[in-house]
SERO-4910 file (N, C-alpha, C, O; in steps of 0.05 Angstrom, whole numbers):
BEGIN
 pado doro    nc1    nc2    nc3   cac1   cac2   cac3    cc1    cc2    cc3    oc1    oc2    oc3
  Met    A     16    -24      0      0      0      0     17     25      0     39     26     12
  Ala    A      8     46    -14     23     71    -15     21     86     12     40     99     20
  Leu    A     -2     85     25     -7     98     51    -18     78     70    -37     64     64
  Glu    A     -6     76     94    -16     59    115    -16     75    142      4     87    149
  Ile    A    -38     74    156    -40     87    182    -44     65    203    -63     49    201
  Arg    A    -27     64    223    -28     43    243    -29     56    271    -11     71    279
  Gly    A    -49     48    286    -51     56    314    -49     86    319    -38     94    340
  Leu    A    -61    102    302    -60    131    305    -78    141    327   -102    134    327
  Glu    A    -67    156    346    -83    167    368    -76    196    373    -53    204    371
  Lys    A    -97    212    378    -93    240    384   -116    249    402   -140    247    394
  Thr    A   -110    259    426   -130    269    444   -127    300    446   -105    310    450
  Phe    A   -149    314    444   -149    343    444   -161    354    470   -176    340    484
  Thr    A   -154    378    477   -166    392    499   -196    393    495   -206    400    474
  Gly    A   -211    385    516   -240    383    513   -249    355    511   -273    349    513
  Gly    A   -230    336    506   -237    308    507   -241    294    481   -243    269    480
  Phe    A   -241    309    458   -244    295    432   -219    278    427   -197    286    430
  Arg    A   -225    253    419   -203    234    415   -205    222    387   -226    211    379
  Leu    A   -183    223    372   -182    211    346   -167    185    348   -146    183    360
  Ser    A   -178    164    336   -166    137    337   -170    124    309   -193    116    302
  Ile    A   -149    121    294   -150    110    267   -129     87    266   -106     91    272
  Asp    A   -138     64    258   -120     41    256   -126     24    232   -150     19    226
  Gly    A   -106     16    217   -109     -2    195   -120     12    170   -130     -2    152
  Leu    A   -119     38    167   -128     52    143   -107     50    122    -84     57    127
  Glu    A   -114     42     98    -96     38     76   -107     51     51   -131     50     46
  Val    A    -89     63     35    -97     74      9    -76     64    -12    -52     67     -8
  Ala    A    -86     52    -33    -68     39    -53    -58     60    -73    -70     82    -75
  Pro    A    -37     54    -87    -27     73   -109    -50     78   -129    -63     59   -138
  Gly    A    -54    104   -135    -75    111   -154   -103    111   -143   -122    119   -158
  Glu    A   -107    103   -119   -134    101   -107   -142    128    -95   -126    142    -84
  Thr    A   -168    135    -98   -179    158    -85   -198    148    -62   -217    134    -68
  Leu    A   -191    154    -38   -207    147    -15   -223    172     -6   -211    192      1
  Ala    A   -249    171     -7   -266    193      2   -270    189     32   -279    168     41
  Leu    A   -265    210     47   -268    210     76   -292    228     83   -291    252     78
  Thr    A   -313    216     94   -337    231     99   -348    225    127   -338    206    140
  Gly    A   -368    240    135   -379    237    161   -391    263    170   -388    283    157
  Pro    A   -405    264    193   -418    288    202   -397    309    211   -374    303    215
  Ser    A   -406    334    212   -388    356    221   -377    350    248   -391    341    266
  Gly    A   -350    355    251   -338    351    277   -329    323    282   -320    317    305
  Cys    A   -331    305    263   -323    277    268   -293    272    266   -283    251    275
  Gly    A   -278    292    255   -249    289    254   -237    286    226   -213    279    224
  Lys    A   -252    291    205   -242    287    178   -218    304    172   -197    294    164
  Thr    A   -221    331    176   -199    349    170   -176    344    189   -153    348    181
  Thr    A   -181    336    213   -159    330    232   -142    308    222   -117    308    225
  Val    A   -154    287    210   -139    265    198   -119    276    177    -96    268    176
  Leu    A   -129    293    159   -112    304    138    -89    320    151    -66    318    142
  Asn    A    -95    336    171    -74    353    183    -53    336    197    -29    344    197
  Ile    A    -61    314    208    -41    296    221    -24    282    200      1    280    202
  Ile    A    -37    273    178    -22    260    157     -2    279    145     21    272    139
  Ala    A    -10    305    141      7    325    129     29    334    148     49    346    139
  Gly    A     26    329    174     46    338    193     40    364    206     57    374    221
  Phe    A     17    376    202     10    401    214      1    398    243      4    416    260
  Ile    A     -9    374    250    -16    367    278      0    342    284      1    323    268
  Arg    A     13    341    307     29    318    315     12    298    330     -2    305    349
  Glu    A     13    273    322     -2    252    335     10    245    362     34    250    366
  Asp    A     -6    235    380      4    226    406     19    200    403     40    196    416
  Arg    A      9    182    386     22    157    382     12    146    355     -8    156    344
  Gly    A     26    126    345     18    114    320     38    119    298     57    134    301
  Glu    A     34    107    274     52    109    252     37    115    226     15    105    222
  Ile    A     49    132    210     38    138    183     60    131    163     82    144    163
  His    A     55    112    146     75    102    127     67    111     99     45    106     90
  Leu    A     86    124     85     83    131     57    104    116     42    128    119     46
  Asp    A     95     99     24    113     82      8    132     67     26    156     63     19
  Gly    A    122     58     49    138     42     68    155     58     87    168     47    105
  Glu    A    155     85     85    171    102    102    154    114    124    133    126    118
  Asn    A    162    112    149    147    124    171    154    154    171    177    162    174
  Thr    A    133    171    167    137    200    163    137    215    189    139    240    189
  Ala    A    134    202    212    130    216    238    152    236    244    147    257    255
  Ala    A    177    229    236    199    247    243    204    269    221    222    285    225
  Leu    A    188    268    200    193    287    178    176    312    182    153    310    189
  Pro    A    187    336    176    171    360    176    152    360    152    156    345    133
  Pro    A    130    376    153    110    375    131    122    378    104    114    364     85
  Trp    A    142    396    100    152    402     73    170    380     62    177    381     39
  Lys    A    176    360     79    193    338     69    177    312     66    188    291     60
  Arg    A    151    313     69    135    289     67    125    282     39    116    260     34
  Gly    A    129    301     20    120    296     -7     90    295    -11     80    279    -26
  Ile    A     76    312      4     47    313      4     37    339     -8     47    360     -1
  Ser    A     18    338    -26      5    362    -37    -23    364    -25    -37    344    -22
  Leu    A    -31    389    -19    -58    394     -7    -73    414    -24    -62    433    -34
  Val    A    -99    409    -26   -118    428    -38   -140    432    -18   -154    414    -11
  Phe    A   -144    458    -10   -164    464     10   -187    480     -3   -185    488    -27
  Gln    A   -208    483     12   -232    497      2   -225    526     -7   -236    535    -27
  Asp    A   -208    540      9   -202    567      2   -180    570    -19   -172    592    -26
  Leu    A   -169    548    -29   -150    546    -51   -123    558    -44   -102    546    -50
  Ala    A   -122    582    -32    -97    595    -24    -77    598    -47    -53    593    -43
  Leu    A    -87    606    -70    -69    613    -92    -53    639    -84    -64    656    -70
  Phe    A    -29    640    -93    -12    664    -87    -21    687   -105    -17    685   -130
  Pro    A    -33    708    -95    -44    729   -112    -23    745   -127    -29    757   -148
  His    A      2    745   -117     23    761   -130     37    745   -152     54    756   -166
  Leu    A     30    720   -155     42    703   -176     22    698   -198     -2    697   -194
  Ser    A     32    694   -222     15    686   -244      6    657   -241     15    643   -222
  Val    A    -11    648   -259    -19    620   -258      5    602   -260      8    583   -246
  Gly    A     24    609   -279     48    592   -282     65    593   -257     76    572   -250
  Gly    A     67    616   -245     83    618   -220     71    602   -198     86    589   -182
  Asn    A     45    602   -195     32    585   -175     37    555   -180     44    541   -162
  Val    A     34    547   -205     37    518   -211     66    510   -208     72    487   -202
  Ala    A     84    529   -214    113    522   -213    124    522   -184    148    516   -181
  Tyr    A    108    529   -164    119    533   -137    131    507   -127    153    507   -116
  Gly    A    117    485   -130    127    459   -120    153    451   -134    173    445   -120
  Pro    A    154    451   -161    179    445   -174    202    464   -167    225    456   -166
  Phe    A    195    490   -161    216    509   -153    228    500   -126    252    501   -122
  Leu    A    211    492   -107    221    483    -81    238    459    -83    256    454    -67
  Arg    A    233    443   -103    249    418   -108    275    424   -121    292    407   -125
  Gly    A    280    450   -128    305    457   -140    308    451   -169    331    449   -179
  Leu    A    286    447   -184    288    441   -212    295    465   -228    289    488   -221
  Arg    A    309    461   -250    317    483   -268    292    495   -282    272    482   -283
  Ser    A    295    519   -291    272    534   -302    260    520   -326    236    519   -329
  Ala    A    277    508   -343    266    494   -367    249    470   -358    227    465   -370
  Glu    A    258    455   -338    243    433   -328    217    442   -314    196    429   -317
  Arg    A    219    464   -300    195    475   -287    174    483   -308    150    477   -305
  Arg    A    183    496   -330    164    504   -351    151    479   -363    127    480   -369
  Arg    A    166    458   -367    154    433   -379    133    422   -360    112    414   -369
  Ile    A    139    420   -334    121    409   -315     95    426   -313     73    415   -311
  Val    A     99    452   -313     76    470   -311     58    466   -335     34    465   -333
  Ala    A     70    465   -359     54    461   -384     39    435   -383     15    434   -391
  Glu    A     51    414   -373     38    388   -371     15    389   -352     -7    379   -357
  Ala    A     19    402   -328     -2    403   -308    -25    419   -317    -48    411   -312
  Leu    A    -20    442   -331    -42    458   -340    -58    444   -363    -82    448   -365
  Ala    A    -44    428   -379    -57    413   -400    -76    392   -387    -98    387   -398
  Val    A    -67    380   -366    -83    360   -352   -110    371   -342   -130    358   -344
  Val    A   -109    396   -332   -133    409   -321   -147    426   -342   -165    442   -335
  Arg    A   -139    423   -367   -153    436   -390   -150    466   -389   -169    481   -395
  Leu    A   -126    475   -382   -120    504   -382    -93    508   -396    -75    522   -386
  Pro    A    -89    497   -420    -63    499   -434    -58    528   -442    -76    542   -451
  Gly    A    -33    537   -438    -26    564   -446    -34    586   -428    -33    610   -435
  Trp    A    -43    579   -403    -53    599   -385    -32    609   -365    -38    622   -345
  Glu    A     -7    604   -371     15    610   -352     15    639   -343     22    644   -320
  Lys    A      9    658   -361     12    686   -355    -13    699   -343    -13    722   -336
  Arg    A    -35    684   -341    -59    695   -329    -55    700   -299    -39    687   -286
  Arg    A    -70    719   -288    -69    725   -260    -92    712   -245   -114    710   -256
  Pro    A    -88    704   -220   -110    691   -205   -135    707   -203   -157    696   -203
  Asp    A   -132    734   -201   -156    751   -197   -172    754   -222   -194    767   -221
  Thr    A   -163    744   -245   -178    745   -270   -193    719   -275   -207    717   -296
  Leu    A   -191    700   -257   -202    673   -262   -229    670   -248   -234    682   -228
  Ser    A   -245    653   -260   -270    645   -247   -265    625   -224   -242    616   -222
  Gly    A   -285    619   -208   -281    600   -187   -273    573   -196   -255    560   -185
  Gly    A   -285    564   -218   -277    537   -229   -249    537   -240   -235    517   -237
  Glu    A   -241    559   -253   -214    561   -263   -193    561   -241   -172    549   -243
  Arg    A   -199    575   -219   -181    576   -196   -179    548   -184   -157    540   -175
  Gln    A   -201    533   -183   -200    506   -173   -181    489   -190   -165    473   -179
  Arg    A   -183    492   -216   -166    476   -234   -136    483   -231   -119    466   -232
  Val    A   -131    509   -227   -103    518   -222    -93    506   -196    -70    497   -195
  Ala    A   -109    506   -175   -101    494   -150    -94    464   -153    -75    455   -141
  Ile    A   -111    450   -168   -106    422   -173    -80    418   -189    -64    401   -184
  Ala    A    -76    435   -210    -52    434   -226    -27    439   -209     -7    425   -212
  Arg    A    -29    458   -190     -6    464   -172      0    440   -155     23    433   -151
  Ala    A    -21    426   -145    -17    403   -129     -4    380   -145     14    366   -135
  Leu    A    -13    376   -170     -2    355   -186     26    361   -195     43    342   -198
  Ala    A     33    386   -200     59    393   -210     81    388   -189    104    384   -196
  Ala    A     73    386   -164     92    380   -143    101    351   -143    118    343   -128
  Arg    A     88    335   -161     93    306   -162     91    293   -135    111    281   -125
  Pro    A     68    296   -122     67    287    -94     67    256    -91     59    242   -109
  Arg    A     75    248    -68     72    219    -60     43    214    -51     34    191    -52
  Leu    A     30    235    -42      3    233    -32    -11    260    -37      0    281    -33
  Leu    A    -37    258    -46    -53    282    -51    -75    283    -31    -90    264    -28
  Leu    A    -78    305    -17    -99    309      3   -116    333     -5   -107    354    -13
  Leu    A   -143    329     -5   -162    350    -12   -183    352     10   -194    332     18
  Asp    A   -187    377     19   -206    382     41   -229    399     31   -226    424     28
  Glu    A   -252    387     25   -276    401     15   -269    421     -7   -277    444     -6
  Pro    A   -255    413    -28   -245    432    -47   -266    444    -65   -262    465    -77
  Phe    A   -290    431    -68   -310    441    -86   -335    451    -72   -354    459    -85
  Ser    A   -335    452    -46   -359    459    -31   -368    488    -35   -392    493    -31
  Ser    A   -350    506    -42   -358    534    -45   -369    540    -73   -378    562    -79
  Leu    A   -368    521    -92   -377    525   -119   -407    521   -121   -419    505   -106
  Asp    A   -420    534   -140   -449    529   -144   -453    502   -157   -434    490   -168
  Ala    A   -477    491   -155   -482    463   -162   -474    456   -191   -460    436   -194
  Pro    A   -481    472   -212   -472    464   -239   -442    463   -242   -431    445   -254
  Leu    A   -428    484   -231   -399    484   -234   -386    462   -218   -366    450   -226
  Arg    A   -398    456   -194   -387    434   -178   -389    408   -193   -370    392   -192
  Arg    A   -411    403   -207   -413    378   -222   -392    377   -245   -381    356   -250
  Glu    A   -388    400   -258   -368    401   -279   -340    395   -269   -326    379   -280
  Ile    A   -333    408   -247   -306    404   -236   -303    376   -225   -281    364   -227
  Gln    A   -324    365   -213   -323    337   -203   -316    318   -226   -299    300   -223
  Gly    A   -329    322   -249   -324    305   -272   -296    307   -282   -283    288   -289
  Glu    A   -286    332   -283   -258    337   -292   -238    324   -272   -218    313   -280
  Phe    A   -244    327   -246   -226    316   -226   -224    286   -229   -203    274   -227
  Ala    A   -247    273   -234   -247    244   -238   -230    236   -261   -216    215   -260
  Ser    A   -230    251   -283   -213    245   -306   -184    249   -299   -167    234   -308
  Ile    A   -178    271   -285   -150    276   -276   -139    253   -259   -117    244   -264
  Arg    A   -155    244   -241   -147    223   -223   -142    197   -238   -126    180   -229
  Ala    A   -156    193   -260   -153    168   -275   -125    165   -286   -116    143   -293
  Asn    A   -111    188   -289    -84    188   -301    -62    192   -280    -39    197   -287
  Ser    A    -69    189   -254    -49    194   -233    -45    169   -216    -64    154   -211
  Arg    A    -20    164   -209    -14    141   -192    -11    149   -163     -8    131   -146
  Ala    A    -12    174   -157    -10    183   -129    -36    176   -114    -57    182   -124
  Pro    A    -34    164    -90    -58    159    -75    -70    186    -66    -56    206    -65
  Cys    A    -96    186    -61   -110    211    -54   -130    206    -32   -145    186    -33
  Ile    A   -132    224    -13   -153    225      6   -169    250      2   -159    272      3
  Phe    A   -195    247     -2   -213    269     -9   -234    272     12   -251    255     15
  Val    A   -232    294     28   -252    298     49   -276    313     38   -273    333     24
  Thr    A   -300    303     44   -324    316     35   -347    309     54   -347    288     66
  His    A   -365    328     58   -389    323     73   -412    314     55   -433    306     65
  Asp    A   -407    315     29   -428    309      9   -428    279      2   -408    269     -8
  Arg    A   -449    265      9   -450    236      5   -448    228    -24   -433    210    -31
  Glu    A   -462    243    -41   -461    237    -70   -433    242    -81   -424    227    -98
  Glu    A   -421    264    -73   -394    269    -82   -374    247    -73   -357    240    -88
  Ala    A   -377    238    -49   -360    216    -39   -363    191    -57   -343    178    -63
  Ala    A   -388    185    -64   -392    161    -81   -382    165   -110   -372    147   -122
  Leu    A   -384    190   -119   -376    196   -147   -346    196   -150   -335    185   -169
  Leu    A   -331    207   -130   -302    211   -133   -286    190   -119   -262    187   -125
  Gly    A   -297    176   -100   -282    157    -84   -283    129    -96   -304    118   -101
  Asp    A   -259    117    -99   -259     88   -106   -270     72    -82   -284     52    -86
  Arg    A   -264     82    -58   -277     72    -34   -284     96    -16   -274    118    -20
  Ile    A   -301     91      3   -309    112     22   -304    103     50   -310     80     57
  Ala    A   -291    120     66   -287    114     95   -306    133    110   -304    157    108
  Leu    A   -324    122    125   -344    137    140   -335    140    169   -329    120    182
  Met    A   -333    165    178   -323    171    205   -346    180    223   -366    191    214
  Asp    A   -343    175    249   -360    185    270   -345    187    296   -333    167    305
  Gln    A   -345    210    308   -333    214    334   -304    205    335   -295    191    354
  Gly    A   -288    212    315   -260    206    315   -252    179    306   -228    172    306
  Arg    A   -271    162    297   -265    135    289   -277    129    262   -296    141    254
  Ile    A   -265    110    247   -276    101    222   -296     79    229   -289     58    240
  Val    A   -321     84    221   -342     65    227   -344     43    207   -349     20    214
  Glu    A   -341     51    181   -344     31    160   -330     40    135   -329     64    130
  Ile    A   -318     21    120   -305     27     95   -317     10     73   -321    -14     78
  Gly    A   -323     21     50   -333      5     28   -336     22      3   -330     46      3
  Thr    A   -345     10    -19   -351     25    -43   -376     42    -38   -391     37    -19
  Gly    A   -381     60    -57   -406     76    -55   -431     59    -55   -449     63    -40
  Arg    A   -431     39    -72   -454     21    -74   -458      6    -48   -481      4    -38
  Glu    A   -436     -3    -36   -439    -18    -11   -450     -1     12   -467    -10     27
  Leu    A   -440     24     14   -449     40     36   -477     52     32   -492     55     51
  Phe    A   -484     57      7   -510     68      2   -532     46      3   -553     50     14
  Leu    A   -525     23     -8   -546      2    -12   -542    -23      6   -561    -37     11
  Glu    A   -517    -27     15   -513    -51     31   -496    -45     56   -476    -57     61
  Pro    A   -505    -25     72   -489    -18     96   -488    -41    116   -507    -57    117
  Lys    A   -466    -41    131   -464    -62    152   -471    -52    179   -478    -67    197
  Thr    A   -470    -25    183   -476    -13    209   -500      5    208   -507     16    187
  Ala    A   -513      7    231   -536     25    233   -528     54    227   -544     69    215
  Phe    A   -504     62    236   -496     90    231   -493     95    201   -502    116    192
  Ala    A   -481     77    186   -478     80    157   -506     81    144   -510     97    126
  Gly    A   -523     63    152   -550     62    141   -565     89    144   -578     98    126
  Arg    A   -562    101    168   -575    127    173   -561    150    158   -574    168    148
  Phe    A   -534    149    158   -519    171    147   -523    174    117   -528    196    106
  Phe    A   -522    151    102   -525    153     73   -553    155     64   -558    164     41
  Gly    A   -572    147     80   -600    154     76   -613    143     51   -633    155     42
  Arg    A   -604    122     39   -617    110     16   -638     89     25   -645     71      9
  Gly    A   -647     92     49   -667     74     59   -674     82     87   -670    105     95
  Ala    A   -684     64    103   -691     69    131   -678     48    148   -674     25    140
  Val    A   -672     56    173   -662     37    193   -684     35    215   -690     55    228
  Leu    A   -695     11    219   -716      7    238   -711    -17    255   -698    -36    246
  Pro    A   -720    -16    281   -718    -40    298   -734    -63    286   -756    -59    277
  Ala    A   -723    -87    287   -738   -110    277   -764   -113    293   -784   -122    282
  Ala    A   -763   -107    319   -787   -110    336   -810    -93    326   -834   -101    328
  Leu    A   -804    -70    315   -825    -52    305   -840    -64    282   -863    -58    277
  Leu    A   -826    -81    267   -839    -94    244   -851   -121    251   -861   -135    233
  Gly    A   -850   -128    276   -861   -154    284   -844   -178    276   -854   -200    273
  Ile    A   -818   -173    272   -800   -195    263   -786   -206    287   -772   -191    301
  Pro    A   -788   -232    292   -774   -244    315   -744   -242    311   -733   -251    291
  Ala    A   -730   -229    330   -701   -225    328   -691   -218    356   -707   -209    373
  Pro    A   -665   -221    361   -654   -213    387   -660   -184    393   -662   -167    375
  Glu    A   -662   -177    418   -669   -150    426   -648   -130    416   -624   -135    418
  Gly    A   -658   -108    405   -641    -87    395   -633    -91    365   -619    -74    354
  Thr    A   -641   -113    353   -634   -117    325   -647    -96    307   -671    -90    310
  Glu    A   -631    -85    289   -642    -65    270   -638    -75    242   -619    -89    235
  Leu    A   -656    -66    224   -655    -73    196   -651    -49    179   -662    -27    185
  Phe    A   -635    -52    157   -634    -31    137   -654    -39    115   -653    -61    104
  Ile    A   -672    -20    109   -693    -25     90   -688     -6     66   -694     18     68
  Pro    A   -678    -16     44   -674      1     20   -700     13     10   -722      2     15
  Arg    A   -698     36     -3   -722     49    -13   -738     31    -32   -763     33    -33
  Asp    A   -724     14    -47   -739     -2    -67   -750    -28    -55   -760    -45    -70
  Ala    A   -748    -31    -28   -758    -55    -15   -789    -53    -11   -801    -74     -5
  Leu    A   -800    -29    -14   -829    -26     -9   -844    -20    -34   -835     -5    -52
  Ser    A   -867    -32    -37   -885    -26    -59   -914    -28    -49   -921    -45    -33
  Pro    A   -931     -9    -59   -959     -9    -49   -974    -33    -59   -971    -42    -82
  Leu    A   -991    -44    -42  -1008    -67    -49  -1034    -58    -62  -1047    -74    -76
  Gly    A  -1043    -34    -56  -1068    -25    -66  -1079     -2    -50  -1064      9    -34
  Gly    A  -1103      5    -54  -1114     29    -42  -1134     24    -20  -1149     42    -13
  Arg    A  -1133      0     -7  -1153     -5     13  -1147     12     38  -1124     16     45
  Glu    A  -1168     20     52  -1164     34     77  -1154     15     99  -1158     -9     97
  Lys    A  -1140     27    118  -1131     11    141  -1155      1    157  -1173     17    164
  Asn    A  -1156    -25    162  -1179    -36    177  -1176    -32    207  -1153    -30    216
  Ala    A  -1197    -29    221  -1196    -26    249  -1182    -50    262  -1186    -73    254
  Gly    A  -1164    -44    280  -1150    -65    294  -1124    -73    280  -1108    -89    291
  Asp    A  -1118    -62    257  -1093    -67    244  -1070    -56    260  -1073    -35    273
  Thr    A  -1047    -70    260  -1023    -59    272  -1005    -47    251  -1012    -48    227
  Gly    A   -984    -35    258   -966    -23    239   -953    -43    220   -947    -36    197
  Ala    A   -949    -68    229   -937    -88    212   -950   -115    218   -956   -121    241
  Ser    A   -954   -131    197   -966   -157    201   -952   -177    183   -952   -174    159
  Pro    A   -940   -198    195   -925   -217    179   -944   -234    162   -965   -243    172
  Ile    A   -936   -239    137   -952   -257    120   -932   -277    108   -908   -275    113
  Thr    A   -942   -296     93   -924   -316     81   -907   -302     60   -917   -289     42
  Gly    A   -881   -305     62   -863   -291     44   -857   -263     53   -845   -259     74
  Pro    A   -865   -243     37   -859   -216     45   -875   -207     70   -892   -222     80
  Leu    A   -869   -183     79   -883   -172    102   -901   -150     92   -895   -137     72
  Val    A   -923   -145    105   -940   -123     98   -941   -103    122   -946   -110    145
  Ile    A   -936    -77    115   -938    -56    135   -959    -37    125   -964    -34    101
  Asn    A   -971    -22    144   -990     -1    137   -976     25    141   -963     30    161
  Ala    A   -979     43    121   -966     69    122   -980     88    103   -992     80     84
  Ala    A   -978    114    110   -990    135     93   -968    152     81   -948    158     94
  Leu    A   -973    162     56   -954    179     43   -954    206     57   -975    220     59
  Leu    A   -931    214     67   -928    240     81   -920    262     62   -932    284     61
  Arg    A   -899    256     45   -891    276     25   -875    261      4   -866    238      8
  Ser    A   -870    274    -19   -855    262    -41   -837    283    -54   -843    307    -52
  Ser    A   -816    274    -67   -798    292    -81   -786    277   -105   -784    252   -105
  Ile    A   -779    292   -126   -768    280   -150   -738    281   -149   -726    301   -143
  Glu    A   -726    258   -156   -697    256   -158   -691    240   -183   -693    216   -184
  Gly    A   -683    255   -205   -678    242   -230   -704    230   -241   -724    244   -243
  Ser    A   -703    204   -247   -727    190   -258   -742    176   -236   -761    161   -242
  Arg    A   -735    181   -211   -748    168   -188   -764    188   -172   -758    211   -171
  Leu    A   -785    177   -159   -801    193   -140   -795    182   -112   -801    159   -106
  Asn    A   -782    199    -96   -776    191    -68   -801    196    -51   -813    217    -52
  Leu    A   -808    176    -34   -831    177    -18   -824    176     12   -807    159     19
  Glu    A   -836    192     28   -834    190     57   -861    180     68   -881    192     64
  Leu    A   -860    156     81   -884    144     90   -884    145    121   -863    142    134
  Glu    A   -908    148    132   -911    149    161   -927    125    170   -950    121    162
  Met    A   -915    109    188   -928     86    199   -945     94    223   -940    116    234
  Pro    A   -963     77    232   -978     83    257   -958     88    280   -939     72    283
  Gly    A   -962    109    295   -943    115    317   -923    136    309   -908    146    326
  Gly    A   -923    144    283   -906    165    274   -879    158    263   -864    175    255
  Thr    A   -872    132    261   -846    124    250   -846    129    220   -865    123    206
  Ile    A   -824    142    210   -821    149    182   -804    128    168   -784    119    179
  Ile    A   -812    120    144   -797    101    128   -797    111     99   -816    124     90
  Ala    A   -775    105     85   -771    116     58   -777     94     37   -772     70     42
  Ala    A   -788    103     15   -793     85     -8   -788    101    -33   -784    125    -32
  Glu    A   -788     88    -56   -785    101    -81   -800     86   -103   -806     62   -100
  Gln    A   -806    100   -124   -819     87   -147   -812    103   -172   -801    125   -170
  Ser    A   -817     92   -195   -813    106   -220   -831    131   -222   -854    130   -213
  Ile    A   -820    152   -233   -835    177   -235   -859    173   -254   -878    189   -254
  Arg    A   -857    152   -271   -879    147   -290   -903    134   -277   -925    135   -288
  Asp    A   -899    121   -253   -921    108   -240   -937    128   -223   -925    147   -212
  Pro    A   -963    125   -222   -979    144   -206   -972    141   -176   -969    119   -166
  Pro    A   -969    164   -162   -962    162   -134   -985    151   -117  -1008    153   -126
  Pro    A   -979    140    -94  -1001    130    -76  -1017    154    -65  -1007    177    -67
  Pro    A  -1041    149    -55  -1057    171    -45  -1044    185    -21  -1033    172     -3
  Gln    A  -1045    211    -21  -1033    227      0  -1049    224     26  -1073    228     27
  Gly    A  -1034    218     48  -1046    219     75  -1065    196     82  -1077    196    103
  Arg    A  -1068    176     64  -1086    154     69  -1070    129     75  -1052    122     61
  Met    A  -1078    115     97  -1064     91    106  -1070     68     87  -1093     60     85
  Ile    A  -1050     57     74  -1053     35     56  -1032     14     62  -1012     20     74
  Pro    A  -1036    -11     53  -1016    -32     58   -993    -30     38   -997    -25     14
  Trp    A   -969    -36     48   -945    -36     31   -931    -63     35   -928    -73     58
  Glu    A   -922    -75     13   -908   -100     15   -878    -94     19   -866    -79      4
  Leu    A   -866   -106     39   -838   -103     45   -823   -129     38   -828   -150     50
  Asp    A   -804   -127     19   -789   -150     11   -765   -153     30   -745   -140     28
  Leu    A   -768   -172     49   -747   -176     69   -721   -187     56   -700   -185     69
  Ala    A   -723   -199     32   -699   -211     20   -678   -190     14   -654   -196     12
  Val    A   -686   -165     10   -666   -144      3   -659   -127     27   -643   -108     25
  Cys    A   -670   -133     50   -663   -119     75   -638   -131     88   -632   -154     82
  Arg    A   -625   -116    105   -600   -125    117   -602   -122    147   -612   -101    157
  Val    A   -592   -142    162   -589   -139    191   -563   -124    197   -542   -130    185
  Leu    A   -565   -103    214   -543    -85    218   -531    -90    246   -544    -98    265
  Ser    A   -505    -84    247   -492    -83    273   -496    -56    285   -502    -37    271
  Ala    A   -493    -54    311   -499    -29    325   -478     -7    319   -485     16    318
  Lys    A   -453    -15    315   -431      5    310   -421      4    281   -403     19    274
***
């Protein structure tokens, strides 16, 4: 592995404790690091970069323990949300900064700058000034500057969060293409679940200073192993098995994907019905449509069960929606549901 983190510990004033062990990133891999605000995502980057000193543990880059190295000798490039382009330097000067620090001759620096700007689709922009660029262009210059340093590791901290939605999607697509041609491992911090799935070969989900679960976007969105991942990625509902009338050990929770539910028809809820009733094969629950929203070609549904429990479903936008506010039976396909661990 190009990057390995072993037994990393850091305790801060106030009691927050970071504990990361066994995290690995392969050459050329992009690992998306996500989780709720305050979980420690940016702190992990700062410790890897050497800006914060760990209490204990090891960080290995290409087999070398970097603990004793100052930040500027670790061979790491960083791209932050605020970009921090040097306003007094041209685009070429900004991109050439890393090669300059490495002591490369001017001809070699010019070659590297030209290659990096071509990669981010800004060929020939060396003489432009940062204050003449759009937000998306400045993002690309920041990425070119990071790549020109020929890093052993690329770290990005919410680099696209300040862009408007159309530009963010454009830059995300360009970044994915850039990464396809790079062998440097990358850790990409984002609070955006969809961005994590789009840009990350794998996703590491953090909570309270620890990594809760690691997997591909598909695995974490549709096949989570933990209740926390099931709730965080929100592509379904996490409910106690007991609430659905399913015999299981106390405290067992199920992940119910949105496509696990389908309406059985328009009959009214009969007197004496419970929220869930087991039948042969699938399960039937009673629920009323609370609200709906369109996402692409799908209609997302929020259903309310008796007692106020909310559960998510989806259907094709071409199908007529169920009646609003009326309790009807829904078939739950247990075969696509998952039993979750508590952590």
